[in-house]
C-alpha positions as CSV (number, residue, x, y, z in Angstrom):
1,X,0.0,0.0,0.0
2,X,2.9,2.3,0.6
3,X,4.5,2.1,-2.8
4,X,3.7,1.5,-6.5
5,X,2.6,-2.1,-6.7
6,X,3.2,-4.4,-9.8
7,X,0.1,-6.4,-9.0
8,X,-2.0,-3.2,-8.9
9,X,-0.4,-2.1,-12.2
10,X,-1.6,-5.3,-13.8
11,X,-5.0,-4.9,-12.3
12,X,-5.3,-1.4,-13.7
13,X,-4.3,-2.7,-17.1
14,X,-7.0,-5.4,-16.7
15,X,-9.6,-2.8,-15.9
16,X,-8.7,-0.7,-18.9
17,X,-8.8,-3.8,-21.2
18,X,-12.2,-5.0,-19.9
19,X,-13.7,-1.5,-20.3
20,X,-12.3,-1.3,-23.9
21,X,-13.8,-4.8,-24.7
22,X,-17.2,-3.6,-23.7
23,X,-17.3,-1.2,-26.7
24,X,-17.8,-1.7,-30.4
25,X,-16.3,-3.6,-32.3
26,X,-15.7,-6.1,-29.5
27,X,-19.3,-5.8,-28.2
28,X,-18.6,-7.6,-25.0
29,X,-21.1,-5.2,-23.3
30,X,-21.4,-7.3,-20.1
31,X,-17.7,-6.6,-19.3
32,X,-18.6,-3.1,-18.3
33,X,-20.6,-4.4,-15.3
34,X,-17.4,-5.7,-13.6
35,X,-14.6,-4.0,-15.5
36,X,-14.1,-1.2,-12.9
37,X,-13.7,-3.6,-9.9
38,X,-9.9,-4.1,-10.3
39,X,-9.4,-0.4,-10.5
40,X,-11.6,0.2,-7.5
41,X,-9.6,-2.4,-5.6
42,X,-6.4,-0.5,-6.4
43,X,-7.9,2.8,-5.3
44,X,-9.1,1.4,-2.0
45,X,-5.9,-0.3,-1.2
46,X,-3.4,2.4,-2.2
47,X,-2.3,5.9,-1.1
48,X,-3.8,8.8,-3.0
49,X,-0.8,9.5,-5.1
50,X,-0.7,5.9,-6.4
51,X,-4.4,5.9,-7.0
52,X,-3.7,8.7,-9.5
53,X,-1.3,6.5,-11.4
54,X,-3.6,3.4,-11.4
55,X,-6.4,5.6,-12.7
56,X,-4.2,6.9,-15.5
57,X,-3.1,3.4,-16.4
58,X,-6.7,2.2,-16.6
59,X,-7.8,5.2,-18.7
60,X,-4.9,5.1,-21.1
61,X,-5.2,1.3,-21.6
62,X,-9.0,1.7,-22.2
63,X,-8.7,4.4,-24.9
64,X,-5.4,3.2,-26.5
65,X,-7.2,-0.2,-27.1
66,X,-10.8,1.0,-27.9
67,X,-9.6,4.0,-29.9
68,X,-6.5,2.7,-31.6
69,X,-8.3,3.6,-34.8
70,X,-7.4,7.2,-34.1
71,X,-3.7,6.4,-34.9
72,X,-4.7,4.5,-38.1
73,X,-7.0,7.3,-39.2
74,X,-4.4,10.0,-38.6
75,X,-1.6,8.0,-40.2
76,X,-3.7,7.8,-43.4
77,X,-4.1,11.6,-43.4
78,X,-1.1,13.2,-41.9
79,X,2.4,13.4,-43.3
80,X,4.3,11.1,-40.8
81,X,4.0,8.3,-38.3
82,X,5.5,10.6,-35.7
83,X,2.8,13.2,-36.1
84,X,0.1,10.6,-36.1
85,X,1.5,9.0,-32.9
86,X,1.9,12.3,-31.1
87,X,-1.6,13.5,-32.0
88,X,-3.2,10.1,-31.0
89,X,-1.2,10.1,-27.8
90,X,-2.3,13.6,-26.8
91,X,-5.9,12.6,-27.3
92,X,-5.5,9.4,-25.3
93,X,-3.8,11.3,-22.5
94,X,-6.5,13.9,-22.4
95,X,-9.3,11.4,-22.1
96,X,-7.4,9.4,-19.6
97,X,-7.2,12.5,-17.4
98,X,-10.9,12.0,-16.5
99,X,-10.0,8.6,-15.1
100,X,-7.2,10.2,-13.1
101,X,-9.5,12.9,-11.6
102,X,-12.1,10.3,-10.7
103,X,-9.6,8.0,-9.1
104,X,-8.1,10.8,-7.2
105,X,-11.3,12.2,-5.8
106,X,-12.7,8.8,-4.9
107,X,-9.4,8.0,-3.1
108,X,-9.5,11.3,-1.2
109,X,-13.1,10.8,0.0
110,X,-13.0,7.1,0.6
111,X,-12.2,7.3,4.3
112,X,-14.6,10.2,5.1
113,X,-17.8,8.2,5.1
114,X,-18.7,5.1,7.1
115,X,-21.7,4.4,4.8
116,X,-20.9,2.5,1.7
117,X,-24.2,3.8,0.2
118,X,-22.9,7.4,0.4
119,X,-19.6,6.4,-1.1
120,X,-21.2,4.6,-4.0
121,X,-23.6,7.5,-4.6
122,X,-20.6,10.0,-4.6
123,X,-18.5,7.8,-6.9
124,X,-21.3,7.3,-9.4
125,X,-22.3,11.0,-9.4
126,X,-18.8,12.2,-9.8
127,X,-18.3,9.9,-12.8
128,X,-21.4,11.4,-14.4
129,X,-20.2,15.0,-13.8
130,X,-16.9,14.1,-15.5
131,X,-18.6,12.4,-18.5
132,X,-20.8,15.5,-18.9
133,X,-17.7,17.7,-18.7
134,X,-16.0,15.6,-21.4
135,X,-19.1,15.9,-23.6
136,X,-18.9,19.7,-23.8
137,X,-15.4,20.9,-22.6
138,X,-13.0,22.1,-25.2
139,X,-15.5,21.6,-28.0
140,X,-16.4,18.2,-26.6
141,X,-15.3,14.7,-27.2
142,X,-17.9,12.2,-25.7
143,X,-16.6,9.2,-27.6
144,X,-17.0,5.9,-25.7
145,X,-18.8,7.1,-22.6
146,X,-19.3,4.0,-20.6
147,X,-23.1,4.0,-21.1
148,X,-22.6,3.6,-24.9
149,X,-21.3,0.1,-24.3
150,X,-24.9,-1.0,-23.5
151,X,-26.5,-0.2,-26.9
152,X,-27.6,-3.8,-27.5
153,X,-29.1,-4.2,-24.0
154,X,-32.4,-2.7,-25.0
155,X,-34.4,-3.2,-21.7
156,X,-31.7,-1.4,-19.7
157,X,-31.2,1.7,-22.0
158,X,-34.9,2.7,-22.0
159,X,-34.3,4.7,-18.9
160,X,-32.4,7.1,-21.2
161,X,-35.7,8.8,-22.0
162,X,-35.5,10.2,-18.5
163,X,-31.8,10.5,-17.6
164,X,-30.1,10.5,-21.0
165,X,-27.0,8.4,-21.7
166,X,-25.7,9.5,-18.3
167,X,-28.2,7.4,-16.4
168,X,-26.8,4.2,-18.0
169,X,-23.3,5.2,-17.0
170,X,-24.5,5.9,-13.5
171,X,-25.9,2.4,-13.2
172,X,-22.7,0.8,-14.4
173,X,-20.4,2.6,-12.0
174,X,-22.9,2.1,-9.1
175,X,-23.0,-1.7,-9.8
176,X,-19.2,-1.9,-10.0
177,X,-18.8,-0.1,-6.7
178,X,-21.4,-2.3,-5.1
179,X,-19.6,-5.4,-6.4
180,X,-16.4,-4.3,-4.8
181,X,-18.1,-3.5,-1.4
182,X,-19.9,-6.9,-1.5
183,X,-17.0,-9.1,-2.4
184,X,-13.9,-7.3,-1.2
185,X,-14.5,-4.7,1.4
186,X,-17.7,-5.3,3.3
187,X,-16.1,-4.7,6.7
188,X,-14.9,-1.2,6.1
189,X,-18.3,0.4,6.2
190,X,-21.2,0.5,8.6
191,X,-24.8,1.2,7.7
192,X,-26.5,4.4,8.6
193,X,-28.4,3.7,11.9
194,X,-31.9,4.3,10.4
195,X,-31.4,1.5,7.9
196,X,-32.4,-1.7,9.6
197,X,-30.1,-4.1,7.8
198,X,-27.5,-6.4,9.4
199,X,-24.5,-5.3,7.4
200,X,-23.3,-3.3,4.4
201,X,-23.2,-6.4,2.2
202,X,-26.9,-7.2,2.6
203,X,-27.9,-3.5,2.2
204,X,-25.9,-3.1,-1.0
205,X,-27.3,-6.3,-2.5
206,X,-30.9,-5.4,-1.8
207,X,-30.6,-1.8,-2.9
208,X,-28.8,-2.3,-6.2
209,X,-30.7,-5.4,-7.2
210,X,-33.9,-3.5,-6.6
211,X,-32.6,-0.5,-8.6
212,X,-31.6,-2.7,-11.6
213,X,-34.9,-4.6,-11.4
214,X,-36.8,-1.4,-11.5
215,X,-34.9,-0.1,-14.5
216,X,-35.4,-3.4,-16.4
217,X,-39.1,-3.5,-15.6
218,X,-39.4,0.1,-16.8
219,X,-37.5,-0.9,-19.9
220,X,-39.7,-3.8,-20.7
221,X,-42.8,-1.6,-20.4
222,X,-41.3,1.0,-22.7
223,X,-40.2,-1.6,-25.2
224,X,-43.7,-2.8,-25.4
225,X,-45.1,0.7,-25.9
226,X,-42.5,2.0,-28.4
227,X,-42.5,-0.9,-30.7
228,X,-41.4,-0.9,-34.4
229,X,-44.7,0.6,-35.6
230,X,-45.2,3.4,-33.1
231,X,-46.4,6.5,-34.9
232,X,-47.4,7.2,-38.5
233,X,-45.5,5.6,-41.4
234,X,-43.6,7.0,-44.4
235,X,-41.3,5.4,-46.9
236,X,-37.7,6.5,-46.9
237,X,-34.9,5.6,-49.2
238,X,-31.3,5.5,-47.9
239,X,-28.4,6.0,-50.3
240,X,-25.0,4.4,-49.5
241,X,-22.8,5.0,-52.5
242,X,-19.5,3.8,-50.9
243,X,-17.3,6.5,-52.6
244,X,-13.6,6.2,-51.9
245,X,-12.7,9.0,-49.5
246,X,-9.5,9.8,-51.4
247,X,-11.3,10.2,-54.7
248,X,-14.0,12.5,-53.4
249,X,-12.1,15.8,-53.7
250,X,-9.8,14.8,-56.6
251,X,-11.0,16.4,-59.8
252,X,-9.7,13.5,-61.8
253,X,-12.5,11.3,-60.4
254,X,-15.3,14.0,-60.4
255,X,-17.2,12.7,-63.4
256,X,-16.8,9.1,-62.3
257,X,-18.4,10.0,-58.9
258,X,-21.2,11.9,-60.6
259,X,-22.0,8.9,-62.8
260,X,-21.9,6.6,-59.9
261,X,-24.3,8.8,-57.9
262,X,-26.6,9.1,-60.8
263,X,-26.8,5.3,-61.1
264,X,-27.5,4.9,-57.3
265,X,-30.2,7.6,-57.1
266,X,-32.1,6.1,-60.1
267,X,-32.3,2.8,-58.1
268,X,-35.2,4.4,-56.2
269,X,-37.5,5.2,-59.2
270,X,-40.0,7.2,-57.1
271,X,-40.5,4.2,-54.7
272,X,-39.6,6.4,-51.7
273,X,-41.3,9.5,-50.5
274,X,-38.1,10.9,-48.9
275,X,-34.6,10.1,-50.2
276,X,-31.8,10.6,-47.7
277,X,-28.2,11.2,-48.9
278,X,-24.9,10.9,-46.9
279,X,-22.9,13.8,-45.6
280,X,-21.0,15.9,-48.3
281,X,-21.9,13.2,-51.0
282,X,-21.7,15.6,-53.9
283,X,-18.2,16.2,-55.3
284,X,-18.6,20.0,-55.5
285,X,-20.9,23.0,-54.6
286,X,-24.6,22.3,-55.2
287,X,-25.5,25.9,-55.5
288,X,-23.0,27.2,-58.0
289,X,-21.5,24.3,-60.0
290,X,-23.5,23.4,-63.1
291,X,-22.7,19.6,-63.3
292,X,-23.6,19.1,-59.7
293,X,-26.9,21.0,-60.0
294,X,-27.7,19.0,-63.1
295,X,-27.1,15.7,-61.3
296,X,-29.7,16.8,-58.7
297,X,-32.2,18.2,-61.2
298,X,-32.1,15.0,-63.3
299,X,-33.1,12.9,-60.4
300,X,-35.7,15.0,-58.6
301,X,-38.6,12.7,-59.8
302,X,-37.1,9.8,-57.9
303,X,-38.6,11.1,-54.6
304,X,-40.9,13.8,-53.3
305,X,-38.2,15.2,-51.0
306,X,-34.5,14.9,-51.2
307,X,-32.3,15.5,-48.1
308,X,-28.9,16.0,-49.7
309,X,-25.6,16.2,-47.8
310,X,-23.5,18.7,-49.7
311,X,-21.0,21.6,-49.4
312,X,-23.0,24.8,-49.1
313,X,-21.7,28.2,-49.8
314,X,-22.7,31.8,-48.8
315,X,-21.4,33.8,-51.8
316,X,-22.0,37.2,-50.1
317,X,-19.9,36.3,-47.0
318,X,-17.6,34.0,-48.8
319,X,-18.3,31.2,-46.2
320,X,-18.4,27.5,-46.8
321,X,-20.6,25.1,-44.8
322,X,-21.1,21.4,-44.3
323,X,-24.8,21.3,-45.1
324,X,-27.9,19.3,-45.7
325,X,-30.3,20.7,-48.3
326,X,-34.0,19.9,-48.4
327,X,-35.2,20.0,-52.0
328,X,-38.6,19.1,-53.3
329,X,-39.3,17.3,-56.6
330,X,-39.9,20.7,-58.3
331,X,-36.3,21.7,-57.6
332,X,-37.1,24.2,-54.9
333,X,-34.7,24.4,-51.9
334,X,-37.1,24.3,-49.0
335,X,-34.4,24.9,-46.3
336,X,-30.8,24.3,-45.5
337,X,-29.2,23.0,-42.3
338,X,-25.6,24.1,-41.8
339,X,-23.6,22.0,-39.3
340,X,-23.5,23.5,-35.9
341,X,-20.6,21.5,-34.3
342,X,-17.4,21.4,-36.3
343,X,-14.7,18.8,-35.7
344,X,-11.4,20.3,-34.8
345,X,-8.6,19.4,-37.2
346,X,-11.2,17.8,-39.5
347,X,-13.5,20.7,-40.5
348,X,-11.4,23.5,-39.2
349,X,-7.8,23.9,-38.2
350,X,-6.9,26.4,-35.4
351,X,-3.7,28.3,-36.0
352,X,-3.9,27.2,-39.6
353,X,-0.8,29.2,-40.7
354,X,1.4,27.0,-38.4
355,X,-0.5,23.7,-38.3
356,X,-2.0,23.1,-41.7
357,X,1.2,21.6,-43.2
358,X,0.7,18.6,-40.8
359,X,-2.8,17.7,-41.9
360,X,-2.6,16.3,-45.4
361,X,-5.9,15.7,-47.1
362,X,-7.8,17.2,-44.2
363,X,-6.1,20.5,-44.9
364,X,-7.0,20.5,-48.6
365,X,-10.7,21.1,-47.8
366,X,-10.1,24.4,-46.0
367,X,-12.1,25.6,-43.0
368,X,-15.9,25.2,-42.8
369,X,-18.0,27.9,-41.2
370,X,-20.2,27.1,-38.2
371,X,-24.0,27.0,-38.5
372,X,-25.9,29.1,-36.0
373,X,-29.0,27.0,-35.3
374,X,-30.4,23.6,-35.7
375,X,-32.8,23.5,-38.7
376,X,-36.0,21.4,-38.9
377,X,-37.3,20.7,-42.4
378,X,-41.1,20.9,-42.8
379,X,-42.6,18.5,-45.2
380,X,-46.4,17.8,-45.1
381,X,-47.0,16.5,-41.5
382,X,-43.4,15.5,-41.1
383,X,-40.8,17.7,-39.3
384,X,-37.4,16.3,-40.0
385,X,-34.4,17.2,-37.8
386,X,-31.1,16.5,-39.5
387,X,-27.8,15.9,-37.7
388,X,-24.6,16.0,-39.7
389,X,-21.9,13.5,-38.6
390,X,-20.7,14.5,-35.1
391,X,-23.8,16.5,-34.2
392,X,-25.2,13.1,-33.0
393,X,-22.5,13.3,-30.2
394,X,-24.5,15.9,-28.4
395,X,-27.9,15.3,-26.8
396,X,-28.4,19.1,-26.4
397,X,-28.4,19.5,-30.2
398,X,-30.9,16.7,-30.7
399,X,-33.1,18.3,-28.0
400,X,-33.0,21.6,-29.9
401,X,-34.6,19.7,-32.9
402,X,-37.3,18.2,-30.7
403,X,-38.1,21.6,-29.2
404,X,-38.7,22.8,-32.8
405,X,-41.2,19.9,-33.1
406,X,-39.1,17.5,-35.1
407,X,-40.9,14.1,-35.3
408,X,-38.3,12.2,-37.4
409,X,-34.5,12.5,-37.2
410,X,-31.8,11.8,-39.7
411,X,-28.0,11.5,-39.3
412,X,-25.9,12.1,-42.4
413,X,-22.3,11.0,-42.1
414,X,-19.2,10.1,-44.0
415,X,-17.4,7.5,-42.0
416,X,-15.2,6.5,-45.0
417,X,-12.4,8.4,-43.2
418,X,-12.1,5.7,-40.6
419,X,-11.8,2.6,-42.9
420,X,-12.9,-0.7,-41.5
421,X,-12.0,0.2,-37.9
422,X,-14.1,0.3,-34.8
423,X,-14.8,4.0,-35.3
424,X,-17.8,3.8,-37.7
425,X,-19.5,1.4,-35.3
426,X,-18.7,3.5,-32.2
427,X,-20.0,6.6,-34.0
428,X,-23.1,4.9,-35.2
429,X,-24.1,3.6,-31.8
430,X,-24.6,7.1,-30.4
431,X,-27.7,7.3,-32.7
432,X,-29.3,4.5,-30.7
433,X,-29.2,6.6,-27.6
434,X,-30.4,9.7,-29.4
435,X,-33.4,7.7,-30.6
436,X,-34.3,6.4,-27.1
437,X,-33.7,9.8,-25.4
438,X,-36.1,11.5,-27.8
439,X,-38.4,8.6,-28.7
440,X,-37.9,9.3,-32.4
441,X,-37.0,7.1,-35.4
442,X,-33.6,7.9,-36.7
443,X,-32.5,7.3,-40.3
444,X,-28.8,7.0,-40.5
445,X,-27.2,7.5,-43.9
446,X,-23.5,7.0,-44.4
447,X,-21.3,7.2,-47.5
448,X,-20.0,3.9,-46.4
449,X,-21.5,2.0,-43.4
450,X,-23.0,2.1,-41.0
451,X,-26.4,3.1,-42.5
452,X,-29.6,1.9,-40.8
453,X,-33.0,2.7,-39.4
454,X,-33.3,2.9,-35.6
455,X,-36.8,2.9,-34.1
456,X,-37.8,4.9,-31.1
457,X,-37.0,2.1,-28.7
458,X,-33.4,1.9,-30.0
459,X,-33.8,-1.2,-32.1
460,X,-31.6,-1.2,-35.2
461,X,-32.9,-2.5,-38.5
462,X,-31.5,-2.9,-42.0
463,X,-28.0,-2.2,-40.8
464,X,-25.4,-2.0,-43.6
465,X,-21.7,-3.0,-43.6
466,X,-18.7,-0.8,-44.0
467,X,-17.3,-0.6,-47.6
468,X,-20.7,-1.8,-49.0
469,X,-22.3,-0.1,-51.9
470,X,-26.0,-0.5,-51.3
471,X,-29.3,1.3,-51.5
472,X,-32.5,0.3,-49.7
473,X,-36.1,1.5,-49.0
474,X,-37.6,1.2,-45.5
475,X,-40.9,2.2,-43.9
476,X,-40.1,4.4,-40.9
477,X,-42.4,6.0,-38.4
478,X,-42.7,9.5,-37.1
479,X,-44.5,10.7,-34.0
480,X,-45.1,13.8,-31.9
481,X,-44.4,12.2,-28.5
482,X,-42.2,14.3,-26.2
483,X,-40.1,12.3,-23.8
484,X,-39.3,13.4,-20.3
485,X,-35.6,13.8,-21.3
486,X,-36.7,16.1,-24.2
487,X,-38.5,18.3,-21.7
488,X,-36.2,18.4,-18.7
489,X,-32.8,17.8,-20.4
490,X,-29.9,17.0,-18.2
491,X,-31.6,17.4,-14.9
492,X,-30.2,14.1,-13.8
493,X,-26.6,15.3,-14.4
494,X,-27.3,18.5,-12.4
495,X,-28.6,16.4,-9.5
496,X,-25.4,14.3,-9.7
497,X,-23.4,17.6,-9.6
498,X,-25.3,18.7,-6.5
499,X,-24.6,15.4,-4.8
500,X,-20.9,15.6,-5.7
501,X,-20.5,19.2,-4.4
502,X,-22.3,18.4,-1.2
503,X,-20.1,15.3,-0.5
504,X,-16.9,17.3,-1.3
505,X,-18.0,20.1,1.0
506,X,-18.8,17.7,3.8
507,X,-15.3,16.1,3.4
508,X,-13.6,19.5,3.2
509,X,-15.2,20.9,6.4
510,X,-15.3,17.6,8.3
511,X,-13.0,17.5,11.3
């Protein structure tokens, strides 16, 4: 306990590995329910300064394994292995810092409470506060929040329509803490006198088993209500052209891409009422380039409404946007959504004068301008809220669409950047939670996998593969139901923040 321990080092690596395995592509979601126990063991049996180290080892292992794709992605786009490694390392180190902070504060507070219940509540609440901070701090990077590991556990994740993704993470951390208390340290704590149980072990089992059972019963009820046919139906076409990322902006392949898109769009032959296109699928500017406009005009009769991912331009302000255009079959642009959240180093490069030389093909596109609001497209009785690529990271953006009465959601993305790595799957799975949180069907359309339809209970249908050229037509459902989460937002997170502050203040002023 007094020095850095090789056994604890290995336990920390084990924790990080198990957490990583719970995410996509590994999909061993059940690992998350015990993956933190080795780390918690290290924290509870080490001095504070060593808990920091064990937290870092766990976090770094987790993200170096589950997000190794970042190095591969950067190596394909930057000018050197060294630049790719340094950039990936900096990201892994940054995300690992949240593990460090959690481990440190849990270690600091662990001896200030005699009730395991309070310690579990503090630890779980603190984790949620840190996940929420990671979602929005420094432009935000909420990739692989622990709750996302449970995307296929449909009865459990239904609670997200109240708590958002953060409620799932809370349950996982609580359960891991309870497991530790039950199996490794049930003698350290006593029960609050008002609770008439014999010992902390019995109390922890009863409380957390009851909590999980309640959540699962709630989930089963909601799954029965929000089945595949909840709402009114409409026929939607999804276009996945599978255009090579490194051809898209090369003028040599421009006509080849236009011809390929023309062939793919004609597949639908007016069989779908709405046709959804991927992010930035057109190899040019829709508003100002004749051959691009002609491609669209030639295919307007293949659907009543076209939602086209394209590069938009504001000629007056000389600004370029990552956009989705809503165009009817008469060629009228009904509205445009310009992406609100831009990916740093992908869609814009800070300090471009000094850093652009390191960013290869990413640099060739220039900087996009940021959209100022979330647009809802009005079509008949359908209000369509479109998210472009990483906008599905952020529940607050989805909620803005719901506040504007969106009753169907779309996500337009281009995950060809990531190759056949875990990244497209990890990105896609965030849509599952946006569907449950809002109780809306989501049509996901990618240049190359993963495209799919997700119903309002989070069930995925017609899921495509990466590097698959395919088009399909699907009946989807739209509804005007407003979930609790859509109305109250992240109230659950704010409650966790209050609990965390209260516990920290109690410890600070406790004699």
